[in-house]
N, C-alpha and C positions, 0 to 999 in steps of 0.2 A: 409601387404606390397604388393604394386602393382608390378606385373611382366610385362614382355614384351608382346606386343600384340601377339595373337596366330599366325598370318601370319608371323610376324617377327621371332618368335621362329622356325616356320617351315622352313623359309628361311635359318636361321643360321644352323639348324640341317642338312639340305640338303647339304649346303656348306661344313660343316665339314666332312660329309660322302664322298662327291665327292673329296675333297682335299686329302683324304687318299687312294683313289683308283687310279689304273692305268688308263690312258686315261681320266684324269680329264678335265672338262670344263675349259677353260681359264677364269679368273675372271677380270672384268673391274671395277676398283674402281671409276675412274673419267673421264669424257669426257668434252672437252671444244671446243668452236668454235674459231679458229684462224683467218680465213677469210671467209666472206660470201658475195660474189659479186652477184648482181642481186636480192637481197632479196625483192626489191620493186615489182618485177614481180609477186611474190606469196603472198606478204603482210605478210611475216614472220619475226620474230626476232630470236635470238639465241636459246631461249628455245624451240620453235617449231621445229627448225632444229635438236636439240639434242634429242627431243622426237622421231623423225623419225630414227635417228641413233640408239638409244637404242632399238627400235623395230626391226631394221635390225640385230643388234648384237644378240639379243635373238633368232631370227629365224635362224641365222647362227650357233648357238650352243655355244655362250658365256653365262656366268653368269654375269648379271649387278647388282652390289650391290646397287646402289642408295644411300640411307641414312644409310643402314645397315653397321655395323662395319666389318672390314676385319677379317676373321677367322684366328686363330693361324696356322702358317705354310704355309699360302697361300701368294704367291707373285703376287700381282695384277698388271694389266696393266693400264696405263693412255693413253688416246687418244686425240690428237689434230686434229680437223677437218678443212679442207679448202675446200670450195665449190664455184663454179661459175655457174650461170645460164645465158644462152643466150636466149632471147625471140624468139619464132618461128615467121615466117612471111609467112602466108598462101598465100598471093598474089604473092610473089616471089617464092613460093614453097620451102621456106627455113625451115628446121625443127628446133625445139628448141633443145638445147643441155645443158647438165650438165656435169661438170668435178668435181670429188671428189678426195681428197687425205686424207688418214688416216695415221697419224704418231703414231706409237705404241712405248711405252717405258715401260719396266717392272721395278718395284722397285728393286734397287740394281744392275741393269745391266748397263754395260758401254755404250752399244750401243742399239739403237732400230731399227725399220725398218719402211718403208713407202710403202703403197699400193695405187695405183691410178686407177681410172676407169672413163670412159666417156660413155655417152649414148645420143642418139638422138631420138626425137619423133616429129611427125607432128601434128599440130592443125587442127581440123575439119573445123574451120571457123575463121573469124576475131573477133568473139565475145570474150570479155574479159574473160569470163568463160572458153571458149575453149582454149584460149592461156594459161591461168593459169593451166588448167588441163594438157596440154601437158608438160609444164615446170615442174610441180610436178611429173608427171610420169617419165620424164627423170631423175630427181633428185633421186627419190626413187629407180629406176633401178640402177643408178650408186652407190648409197650408199649400196644397197644390194650386188652388184657385189664386191665392195671393202671389205665389211664385210666377205663375203664368202671366198675370196682369203686370207684375213688376218687370218681367222680361220685355213685354210688349211696350211698356211705358218708356223704357230706356231706348228702345229702337225708334218709337214714334216721336219722341221729343225732338228729334233732329229735323222733323218735317215742318214746312211752312204751313200756315193756317189752312189754306185751301186744300192742300193734300191731306192734312190731318182730318179735316171735316169729312172728306170722302171715306175715311176709315171708321167713322162713327157708326156706319151701317155694315161693317164687316161681318162676314159669316162666322168668324172666330169670336166667341164670346169674350175672351180675354182681350183681344185687340179692340173690340167694340168698347169694352169698359175702360180700357186705358185711354183710348182716343177721346172718349167723352169727358173723362176726368181732366185730361190735359187741356181740352177746349174750354172747360169751365174755369180752369186756372187762368187761361188767357182771356177770359170773358168774351168768348166768341159765341155768337147767337146760335151756331150750329149745334151746340151742346143741349139747347133747351128741349127739343122734341124727345131725345132719348131719356133725359132726366125726368120729364113729365110722365113718360111711360113707366119708369121705375117706381114712381110714387104709388102705383096701384098695388104694390107688394103687401103681403101679410107679414113679412119678416121685418121685425122692428129694427134689426141691425142694418138691413138694406135701406129702410126708410130714413133712419138717422143719417147714414152716409150720403144718401141722395139729397136730403135737405141741406146738409153741410155743403155739398157741391153747388146747390142752387144759391146759397148765401155767397159763395165765392163768385158765382156768375153775376149776381146782383141785377137780375132782369125782373122788373116788376110784373111782367107778363106771367110769371110763374105763380104769383100770389093766389089766384083763385084755386088752382090745382092743389097748392099746399094746404089751403084752408079746408078743402074737401077731404084731403088725405088725413087731416087731423081729427075728423069726426069719428066718434066711437073708439078713439084711442084711449089708453090709460092716462090719468091726470099728469103723470110725469112727462110723458111724450107731448101732451098738449102744452105744458108749460115751456118745454124746449122749443116748440114750434112758434109760440108767440114771440120769443126773443129772436128767432130766425126771421120772422116777418118784419120785426123792427129793423133788423140789420139790412134786409133787402129794400125796405122802404116803398114809397109810392102812395097814391091816394087810397087805393083799395086796402092796402095793409093798415094804413092809419085808421080808416073807417072800421075795419074789423076789430082792431085792438080797442077802439073806443067803445064798440058794442059790448065786447067781452068785459072790459073794465067797468062798464056801467051796470051790467045786469046778469052776469053769469051766476049760476047757482053755487059753484065751487069758490069759496072765499080765497083759497090759495091761488087759483087760476085768475080770479079777479085782480088780486094784488100783483101777480106776475104781469098781467096785461097792462095794468096801470103803470108799472115801472117801465115795461118795454115801450109803451106809448110815450112816456116822458122822454126816454132816450131818443126815440125817433124824432120827436118834435124839437128837442134840443139840437140834434144834429142838423135838421133842416134849417133851424134858425142860424146856426153857426155858418152854414154853407150858403146862406142867402146873400145875394150881392148887396153891397153897401149902397145906400142912397147917396146921390151926389150932394155936395155941400150946397146949402141954401134951398133944398127941396124938402118937402114933407113926405116921409115914407108912406 
């Protein structure tokens, strides 16, 4: 009777051992490409991209099953990958960029989580090889960053708030990012200092993700820093930020939206601020305590 190949037996044995130990490696059963924009720049299709993802997951500390069966007692993760590559333009001194989003869902869990990362690299010349190399480097860096943060997120999610707050200043950038994002999801005030520091970035992808986490945090103390971060940004980003301010709420957000809606030079931004202001005031009105019967509000 033929048995399993020695390497597969070794893999299954190691997985069984790991799954029974504390601090087990998270197991990935399946990965798939959801979106891959700019694939023509590097000449790849989904299988090549997934191979880069699997390699990054292994380096980050995941176990990737591939074709091996799931060991008993293990709850594997499934990953959907969305990626976009923008070609560098050396003549205009524009770097190439890559944006990656990894959506994780564990078998049997009601909800998953998503990690995003973006990186930029410059091409050495206009030669096609140099342009492709810059794009591949940006993509690999973004995938590695997302994989490392995802691994840290899975580990840190088990911690109580106080222990998690201490990891927000960790020396490991991936651990720091994961802890901050989890704290924001839990609406813990310890997330605020790290998120405010991130608002100073020139990377629009980082800025958008940071503002999104501040919306989750819903701490009005973030409003002045968000307003400052919106200055000198392109109109699209500014319109996104007025709706973020509306979602966070508070007196400062309302006052700023009122000013923009009343007198900004950009008519589209004025209209966006007016709509965001209306949404904020409607929400405040809905959440206001009802006046007792027989009294005048």
